[in-house]
SEZAPA-764852 format. One record per residue: residue number from 1; y, x, z of N, C-alpha, C, O in turn; residue in three letters. Coordinates in Angstrom, 1 decimal, always signed. Example, Ala and Ser with C-alpha at 12.3 -4.5 7.8 and 13.67 -1.06 7.14 Angstrom:
<rec><pos>1</pos><n_c2>-5.7</n_c2><n_c1>+13.2</n_c1><n_c3>+7.8</n_c3><ca_c2>-4.5</ca_c2><ca_c1>+12.3</ca_c1><ca_c3>+7.8</ca_c3><c_c2>-3.3</c_c2><c_c1>+13.2</c_c1><c_c3>+7.8</c_c3><o_c2>-3.3</o_c2><o_c1>+14.2</o_c1><o_c3>+8.5</o_c3><code>ala</code></rec>
<rec><pos>2</pos><n_c2>-2.2</n_c2><n_c1>+12.8</n_c1><n_c3>+7.1</n_c3><ca_c2>-1.1</ca_c2><ca_c1>+13.7</ca_c1><ca_c3>+7.1</ca_c3><c_c2>+0.0</c_c2><c_c1>+12.9</c_c1><c_c3>+7.9</c_c3><o_c2>+1.1</o_c2><o_c1>+13.4</o_c1><o_c3>+8.0</o_c3><code>ser</code></rec>
//
This chain:
<rec><pos>1</pos><n_c2>+46.9</n_c2><n_c1>-3.4</n_c1><n_c3>+20.2</n_c3><ca_c2>+47.5</ca_c2><ca_c1>-3.0</ca_c1><ca_c3>+19.0</ca_c3><c_c2>+47.0</c_c2><c_c1>-1.5</c_c1><c_c3>+18.7</c_c3><o_c2>+46.6</o_c2><o_c1>-1.2</o_c1><o_c3>+17.6</o_c3><code>met</code></rec>
<rec><pos>2</pos><n_c2>+47.0</n_c2><n_c1>-0.7</n_c1><n_c3>+19.5</n_c3><ca_c2>+46.6</ca_c2><ca_c1>+0.8</ca_c1><ca_c3>+19.2</ca_c3><c_c2>+45.1</c_c2><c_c1>+0.8</c_c1><c_c3>+18.9</c_c3><o_c2>+44.6</o_c2><o_c1>+1.5</o_c1><o_c3>+18.0</o_c3><code>leu</code></rec>
<rec><pos>3</pos><n_c2>+44.3</n_c2><n_c1>+0.0</n_c1><n_c3>+19.7</n_c3><ca_c2>+42.8</ca_c2><ca_c1>+0.0</ca_c1><ca_c3>+19.5</ca_c3><c_c2>+42.5</c_c2><c_c1>-0.5</c_c1><c_c3>+18.0</c_c3><o_c2>+41.7</o_c2><o_c1>+0.1</o_c1><o_c3>+17.3</o_c3><code>arg</code></rec>
<rec><pos>4</pos><n_c2>+43.1</n_c2><n_c1>-1.4</n_c1><n_c3>+17.7</n_c3><ca_c2>+43.1</ca_c2><ca_c1>-1.8</ca_c1><ca_c3>+16.3</ca_c3><c_c2>+43.3</c_c2><c_c1>-1.0</c_c1><c_c3>+15.0</c_c3><o_c2>+42.6</o_c2><o_c1>-1.1</o_c1><o_c3>+14.0</o_c3><code>glu</code></rec>
<rec><pos>5</pos><n_c2>+44.4</n_c2><n_c1>-0.2</n_c1><n_c3>+15.3</n_c3><ca_c2>+45.0</ca_c2><ca_c1>+0.9</ca_c1><ca_c3>+14.5</ca_c3><c_c2>+44.0</c_c2><c_c1>+2.1</c_c1><c_c3>+14.3</c_c3><o_c2>+43.8</o_c2><o_c1>+2.7</o_c1><o_c3>+13.3</o_c3><code>lys</code></rec>
<rec><pos>6</pos><n_c2>+43.3</n_c2><n_c1>+2.4</n_c1><n_c3>+15.5</n_c3><ca_c2>+42.5</ca_c2><ca_c1>+3.6</ca_c1><ca_c3>+15.5</ca_c3><c_c2>+41.1</c_c2><c_c1>+3.0</c_c1><c_c3>+14.7</c_c3><o_c2>+40.5</o_c2><o_c1>+3.8</o_c1><o_c3>+14.0</o_c3><code>val</code></rec>
<rec><pos>7</pos><n_c2>+40.7</n_c2><n_c1>+1.8</n_c1><n_c3>+15.1</n_c3><ca_c2>+39.5</ca_c2><ca_c1>+1.3</ca_c1><ca_c3>+14.5</ca_c3><c_c2>+39.7</c_c2><c_c1>+1.2</c_c1><c_c3>+12.8</c_c3><o_c2>+38.8</o_c2><o_c1>+1.6</o_c1><o_c3>+12.1</o_c3><code>gln</code></rec>
<rec><pos>8</pos><n_c2>+40.8</n_c2><n_c1>+0.8</n_c1><n_c3>+12.5</n_c3><ca_c2>+41.0</ca_c2><ca_c1>+0.8</ca_c1><ca_c3>+11.0</ca_c3><c_c2>+41.2</c_c2><c_c1>+2.3</c_c1><c_c3>+10.5</c_c3><o_c2>+41.0</o_c2><o_c1>+2.4</o_c1><o_c3>+9.3</o_c3><code>glu</code></rec>
<rec><pos>9</pos><n_c2>+41.6</n_c2><n_c1>+3.2</n_c1><n_c3>+11.1</n_c3><ca_c2>+41.7</ca_c2><ca_c1>+4.5</ca_c1><ca_c3>+10.6</ca_c3><c_c2>+40.1</c_c2><c_c1>+5.1</c_c1><c_c3>+10.6</c_c3><o_c2>+39.7</o_c2><o_c1>+5.8</o_c1><o_c3>+9.7</o_c3><code>ala</code></rec>
<rec><pos>10</pos><n_c2>+39.4</n_c2><n_c1>+4.7</n_c1><n_c3>+11.6</n_c3><ca_c2>+38.1</ca_c2><ca_c1>+5.1</ca_c1><ca_c3>+11.5</ca_c3><c_c2>+37.3</c_c2><c_c1>+4.5</c_c1><c_c3>+10.5</c_c3><o_c2>+36.4</o_c2><o_c1>+5.2</o_c1><o_c3>+9.9</o_c3><code>leu</code></rec>
<rec><pos>11</pos><n_c2>+37.4</n_c2><n_c1>+3.4</n_c1><n_c3>+10.2</n_c3><ca_c2>+36.8</ca_c2><ca_c1>+2.5</ca_c1><ca_c3>+9.3</ca_c3><c_c2>+37.0</c_c2><c_c1>+3.3</c_c1><c_c3>+7.6</c_c3><o_c2>+36.2</o_c2><o_c1>+3.2</o_c1><o_c3>+6.7</o_c3><code>glu</code></rec>
<rec><pos>12</pos><n_c2>+38.3</n_c2><n_c1>+4.0</n_c1><n_c3>+7.5</n_c3><ca_c2>+38.5</ca_c2><ca_c1>+4.5</ca_c1><ca_c3>+6.3</ca_c3><c_c2>+37.7</c_c2><c_c1>+5.9</c_c1><c_c3>+6.2</c_c3><o_c2>+37.4</o_c2><o_c1>+6.4</o_c1><o_c3>+5.2</o_c3><code>lys</code></rec>
<rec><pos>13</pos><n_c2>+37.4</n_c2><n_c1>+6.5</n_c1><n_c3>+7.4</n_c3><ca_c2>+36.7</ca_c2><ca_c1>+7.8</ca_c1><ca_c3>+7.2</ca_c3><c_c2>+35.2</c_c2><c_c1>+7.7</c_c1><c_c3>+7.5</c_c3><o_c2>+34.5</o_c2><o_c1>+8.7</o_c1><o_c3>+7.4</o_c3><code>ile</code></rec>
<rec><pos>14</pos><n_c2>+34.6</n_c2><n_c1>+6.5</n_c1><n_c3>+7.8</n_c3><ca_c2>+33.2</ca_c2><ca_c1>+6.3</ca_c1><ca_c3>+8.2</ca_c3><c_c2>+32.5</c_c2><c_c1>+6.5</c_c1><c_c3>+7.1</c_c3><o_c2>+31.5</o_c2><o_c1>+7.1</o_c1><o_c3>+7.3</o_c3><code>arg</code></rec>
<rec><pos>15</pos><n_c2>+32.7</n_c2><n_c1>+6.0</n_c1><n_c3>+5.9</n_c3><ca_c2>+32.1</ca_c2><ca_c1>+6.2</ca_c1><ca_c3>+4.7</ca_c3><c_c2>+31.6</c_c2><c_c1>+7.6</c_c1><c_c3>+4.2</c_c3><o_c2>+30.6</o_c2><o_c1>+7.8</o_c1><o_c3>+3.7</o_c3><code>pro</code></rec>
<rec><pos>16</pos><n_c2>+32.7</n_c2><n_c1>+8.5</n_c1><n_c3>+4.5</n_c3><ca_c2>+32.4</ca_c2><ca_c1>+9.8</ca_c1><ca_c3>+4.1</ca_c3><c_c2>+31.4</c_c2><c_c1>+10.5</c_c1><c_c3>+5.3</c_c3><o_c2>+30.6</o_c2><o_c1>+11.5</o_c1><o_c3>+4.9</o_c3><code>ala</code></rec>
<rec><pos>17</pos><n_c2>+31.4</n_c2><n_c1>+10.1</n_c1><n_c3>+6.4</n_c3><ca_c2>+30.5</ca_c2><ca_c1>+10.5</ca_c1><ca_c3>+7.5</ca_c3><c_c2>+29.3</c_c2><c_c1>+9.9</c_c1><c_c3>+7.3</c_c3><o_c2>+28.2</o_c2><o_c1>+10.6</o_c1><o_c3>+7.4</o_c3><code>leu</code></rec>
<rec><pos>18</pos><n_c2>+29.2</n_c2><n_c1>+8.9</n_c1><n_c3>+7.0</n_c3><ca_c2>+27.8</ca_c2><ca_c1>+8.3</ca_c1><ca_c3>+6.8</ca_c3><c_c2>+27.1</c_c2><c_c1>+8.9</c_c1><c_c3>+5.4</c_c3><o_c2>+25.9</o_c2><o_c1>+9.0</o_c1><o_c3>+5.3</o_c3><code>gln</code></rec>
<rec><pos>19</pos><n_c2>+28.0</n_c2><n_c1>+9.3</n_c1><n_c3>+4.4</n_c3><ca_c2>+27.4</ca_c2><ca_c1>+10.0</ca_c1><ca_c3>+3.4</ca_c3><c_c2>+26.7</c_c2><c_c1>+11.2</c_c1><c_c3>+3.5</c_c3><o_c2>+25.8</o_c2><o_c1>+11.7</o_c1><o_c3>+2.8</o_c3><code>arg</code></rec>
<rec><pos>20</pos><n_c2>+27.3</n_c2><n_c1>+11.8</n_c1><n_c3>+4.7</n_c3><ca_c2>+26.8</ca_c2><ca_c1>+13.1</ca_c1><ca_c3>+5.2</ca_c3><c_c2>+25.8</c_c2><c_c1>+13.0</c_c1><c_c3>+6.4</c_c3><o_c2>+25.6</o_c2><o_c1>+14.0</o_c1><o_c3>+7.1</o_c3><code>asp</code></rec>
<rec><pos>21</pos><n_c2>+25.3</n_c2><n_c1>+11.8</n_c1><n_c3>+6.5</n_c3><ca_c2>+24.4</ca_c2><ca_c1>+11.7</ca_c1><ca_c3>+7.5</ca_c3><c_c2>+24.9</c_c2><c_c1>+11.2</c_c1><c_c3>+9.0</c_c3><o_c2>+24.0</o_c2><o_c1>+11.1</o_c1><o_c3>+9.9</o_c3><code>gly</code></rec>
<rec><pos>22</pos><n_c2>+26.0</n_c2><n_c1>+11.0</n_c1><n_c3>+9.2</n_c3><ca_c2>+26.7</ca_c2><ca_c1>+10.9</ca_c1><ca_c3>+10.4</ca_c3><c_c2>+27.2</c_c2><c_c1>+9.4</c_c1><c_c3>+10.6</c_c3><o_c2>+26.9</o_c2><o_c1>+8.4</o_c1><o_c3>+9.9</o_c3><code>gly</code></rec>
<rec><pos>23</pos><n_c2>+28.1</n_c2><n_c1>+9.5</n_c1><n_c3>+11.7</n_c3><ca_c2>+28.8</ca_c2><ca_c1>+8.1</ca_c1><ca_c3>+12.1</ca_c3><c_c2>+29.6</c_c2><c_c1>+8.5</c_c1><c_c3>+13.2</c_c3><o_c2>+29.5</o_c2><o_c1>+9.6</o_c1><o_c3>+13.8</o_c3><code>asp</code></rec>
<rec><pos>24</pos><n_c2>+30.7</n_c2><n_c1>+7.6</n_c1><n_c3>+13.3</n_c3><ca_c2>+31.6</ca_c2><ca_c1>+7.6</ca_c1><ca_c3>+14.4</ca_c3><c_c2>+31.8</c_c2><c_c1>+6.5</c_c1><c_c3>+15.1</c_c3><o_c2>+32.0</o_c2><o_c1>+5.4</o_c1><o_c3>+14.5</o_c3><code>val</code></rec>
<rec><pos>25</pos><n_c2>+31.9</n_c2><n_c1>+6.4</n_c1><n_c3>+16.4</n_c3><ca_c2>+32.0</ca_c2><ca_c1>+5.1</ca_c1><ca_c3>+17.3</ca_c3><c_c2>+33.3</c_c2><c_c1>+5.3</c_c1><c_c3>+18.1</c_c3><o_c2>+33.6</o_c2><o_c1>+6.3</o_c1><o_c3>+18.7</o_c3><code>lys</code></rec>
<rec><pos>26</pos><n_c2>+34.1</n_c2><n_c1>+4.2</n_c1><n_c3>+18.1</n_c3><ca_c2>+35.3</ca_c2><ca_c1>+4.2</ca_c1><ca_c3>+19.0</ca_c3><c_c2>+34.8</c_c2><c_c1>+3.8</c_c1><c_c3>+20.4</c_c3><o_c2>+34.5</o_c2><o_c1>+2.7</o_c1><o_c3>+20.6</o_c3><code>leu</code></rec>
<rec><pos>27</pos><n_c2>+34.8</n_c2><n_c1>+4.8</n_c1><n_c3>+21.4</n_c3><ca_c2>+34.6</ca_c2><ca_c1>+4.7</ca_c1><ca_c3>+22.7</ca_c3><c_c2>+35.7</c_c2><c_c1>+4.0</c_c1><c_c3>+23.6</c_c3><o_c2>+35.5</o_c2><o_c1>+3.0</o_c1><o_c3>+24.3</o_c3><code>val</code></rec>
<rec><pos>28</pos><n_c2>+36.9</n_c2><n_c1>+4.6</n_c1><n_c3>+23.5</n_c3><ca_c2>+38.1</ca_c2><ca_c1>+4.1</ca_c1><ca_c3>+24.3</ca_c3><c_c2>+39.2</c_c2><c_c1>+4.5</c_c1><c_c3>+23.9</c_c3><o_c2>+39.3</o_c2><o_c1>+5.6</o_c1><o_c3>+23.3</o_c3><code>asp</code></rec>
<rec><pos>29</pos><n_c2>+40.3</n_c2><n_c1>+3.6</n_c1><n_c3>+24.3</n_c3><ca_c2>+41.6</ca_c2><ca_c1>+4.1</ca_c1><ca_c3>+23.8</ca_c3><c_c2>+42.4</c_c2><c_c1>+3.5</c_c1><c_c3>+25.2</c_c3><o_c2>+42.4</o_c2><o_c1>+2.3</o_c1><o_c3>+25.5</o_c3><code>val</code></rec>
<rec><pos>30</pos><n_c2>+42.9</n_c2><n_c1>+4.5</n_c1><n_c3>+25.7</n_c3><ca_c2>+43.5</ca_c2><ca_c1>+4.6</ca_c1><ca_c3>+27.3</ca_c3><c_c2>+44.8</c_c2><c_c1>+4.0</c_c1><c_c3>+26.9</c_c3><o_c2>+45.3</o_c2><o_c1>+3.9</o_c1><o_c3>+25.8</o_c3><code>ser</code></rec>
<rec><pos>31</pos><n_c2>+45.4</n_c2><n_c1>+3.4</n_c1><n_c3>+28.2</n_c3><ca_c2>+46.7</ca_c2><ca_c1>+3.0</ca_c1><ca_c3>+28.1</ca_c3><c_c2>+47.8</c_c2><c_c1>+3.9</c_c1><c_c3>+27.7</c_c3><o_c2>+48.7</o_c2><o_c1>+3.5</o_c1><o_c3>+27.0</o_c3><code>asp</code></rec>
<rec><pos>32</pos><n_c2>+47.5</n_c2><n_c1>+5.3</n_c1><n_c3>+28.0</n_c3><ca_c2>+48.4</ca_c2><ca_c1>+6.3</ca_c1><ca_c3>+27.7</ca_c3><c_c2>+48.0</c_c2><c_c1>+7.0</c_c1><c_c3>+26.2</c_c3><o_c2>+48.4</o_c2><o_c1>+8.2</o_c1><o_c3>+26.0</o_c3><code>asp</code></rec>
<rec><pos>33</pos><n_c2>+47.4</n_c2><n_c1>+6.2</n_c1><n_c3>+25.4</n_c3><ca_c2>+47.1</ca_c2><ca_c1>+6.7</ca_c1><ca_c3>+24.2</ca_c3><c_c2>+46.1</c_c2><c_c1>+7.6</c_c1><c_c3>+23.7</c_c3><o_c2>+46.0</o_c2><o_c1>+8.0</o_c1><o_c3>+22.6</o_c3><code>gly</code></rec>
<rec><pos>34</pos><n_c2>+45.2</n_c2><n_c1>+8.0</n_c1><n_c3>+24.8</n_c3><ca_c2>+44.2</ca_c2><ca_c1>+9.0</ca_c1><ca_c3>+24.5</ca_c3><c_c2>+42.9</c_c2><c_c1>+8.2</c_c1><c_c3>+24.1</c_c3><o_c2>+42.5</o_c2><o_c1>+7.3</o_c1><o_c3>+24.7</o_c3><code>val</code></rec>
<rec><pos>35</pos><n_c2>+42.5</n_c2><n_c1>+8.8</n_c1><n_c3>+23.0</n_c3><ca_c2>+41.3</ca_c2><ca_c1>+8.1</ca_c1><ca_c3>+22.2</ca_c3><c_c2>+40.1</c_c2><c_c1>+8.7</c_c1><c_c3>+22.4</c_c3><o_c2>+40.1</o_c2><o_c1>+10.0</o_c1><o_c3>+22.2</o_c3><code>val</code></rec>
<rec><pos>36</pos><n_c2>+39.1</n_c2><n_c1>+8.1</n_c1><n_c3>+22.7</n_c3><ca_c2>+37.7</ca_c2><ca_c1>+8.9</ca_c1><ca_c3>+22.7</ca_c3><c_c2>+36.9</c_c2><c_c1>+8.3</c_c1><c_c3>+21.8</c_c3><o_c2>+36.7</o_c2><o_c1>+7.0</o_c1><o_c3>+21.8</o_c3><code>lys</code></rec>
<rec><pos>37</pos><n_c2>+36.2</n_c2><n_c1>+9.1</n_c1><n_c3>+21.0</n_c3><ca_c2>+35.3</ca_c2><ca_c1>+8.6</ca_c1><ca_c3>+19.9</ca_c3><c_c2>+33.8</c_c2><c_c1>+9.5</c_c1><c_c3>+20.2</c_c3><o_c2>+33.8</o_c2><o_c1>+10.5</o_c1><o_c3>+20.9</o_c3><code>val</code></rec>
<rec><pos>38</pos><n_c2>+32.8</n_c2><n_c1>+8.9</n_c1><n_c3>+19.8</n_c3><ca_c2>+31.6</ca_c2><ca_c1>+9.7</ca_c1><ca_c3>+19.8</ca_c3><c_c2>+31.0</c_c2><c_c1>+9.6</c_c1><c_c3>+18.3</c_c3><o_c2>+30.8</o_c2><o_c1>+8.6</o_c1><o_c3>+17.7</o_c3><code>arg</code></rec>
<rec><pos>39</pos><n_c2>+30.8</n_c2><n_c1>+11.1</n_c1><n_c3>+17.9</n_c3><ca_c2>+30.2</ca_c2><ca_c1>+11.4</ca_c1><ca_c3>+16.8</ca_c3><c_c2>+28.5</c_c2><c_c1>+11.2</c_c1><c_c3>+16.9</c_c3><o_c2>+27.9</o_c2><o_c1>+11.5</o_c1><o_c3>+17.9</o_c3><code>phe</code></rec>
<rec><pos>40</pos><n_c2>+28.1</n_c2><n_c1>+10.8</n_c1><n_c3>+15.8</n_c3><ca_c2>+26.6</ca_c2><ca_c1>+10.5</ca_c1><ca_c3>+15.9</ca_c3><c_c2>+26.0</c_c2><c_c1>+11.1</c_c1><c_c3>+14.6</c_c3><o_c2>+26.6</o_c2><o_c1>+11.0</o_c1><o_c3>+13.5</o_c3><code>met</code></rec>
<rec><pos>41</pos><n_c2>+24.7</n_c2><n_c1>+11.7</n_c1><n_c3>+14.7</n_c3><ca_c2>+23.8</ca_c2><ca_c1>+12.0</ca_c1><ca_c3>+13.5</ca_c3><c_c2>+24.3</c_c2><c_c1>+13.4</c_c1><c_c3>+13.2</c_c3><o_c2>+24.6</o_c2><o_c1>+14.2</o_c1><o_c3>+14.1</o_c3><code>gly</code></rec>
<rec><pos>42</pos><n_c2>+24.5</n_c2><n_c1>+13.8</n_c1><n_c3>+12.0</n_c3><ca_c2>+24.5</ca_c2><ca_c1>+15.1</ca_c1><ca_c3>+11.4</ca_c3><c_c2>+26.1</c_c2><c_c1>+15.6</c_c1><c_c3>+12.0</c_c3><o_c2>+26.4</o_c2><o_c1>+16.8</o_c1><o_c3>+12.0</o_c3><code>ala</code></rec>
<rec><pos>43</pos><n_c2>+26.9</n_c2><n_c1>+14.7</n_c1><n_c3>+12.4</n_c3><ca_c2>+28.2</ca_c2><ca_c1>+15.1</ca_c1><ca_c3>+12.9</ca_c3><c_c2>+28.3</c_c2><c_c1>+15.5</c_c1><c_c3>+14.3</c_c3><o_c2>+29.4</o_c2><o_c1>+16.0</o_c1><o_c3>+14.7</o_c3><code>cys</code></rec>
<rec><pos>44</pos><n_c2>+27.0</n_c2><n_c1>+15.1</n_c1><n_c3>+15.1</n_c3><ca_c2>+27.0</ca_c2><ca_c1>+15.3</ca_c1><ca_c3>+16.4</ca_c3><c_c2>+27.2</c_c2><c_c1>+16.6</c_c1><c_c3>+17.0</c_c3><o_c2>+27.4</o_c2><o_c1>+16.8</o_c1><o_c3>+18.2</o_c3><code>gly</code></rec>
<rec><pos>45</pos><n_c2>+27.0</n_c2><n_c1>+17.6</n_c1><n_c3>+16.1</n_c3><ca_c2>+27.1</ca_c2><ca_c1>+19.2</ca_c1><ca_c3>+16.7</ca_c3><c_c2>+28.2</c_c2><c_c1>+19.6</c_c1><c_c3>+16.1</c_c3><o_c2>+28.6</o_c2><o_c1>+20.8</o_c1><o_c3>+16.3</o_c3><code>gly</code></rec>
//
């Protein structure tokens, strides 16, 4: 359930990141609620 909510939130911000030449990918959501994402492209640094 939490993973789906995080993915939905990322989908909302993804267009803005892509307009700026980047992207974001959901890597993991742990059982204790830690979310790991990977920023790509212009957002990577």
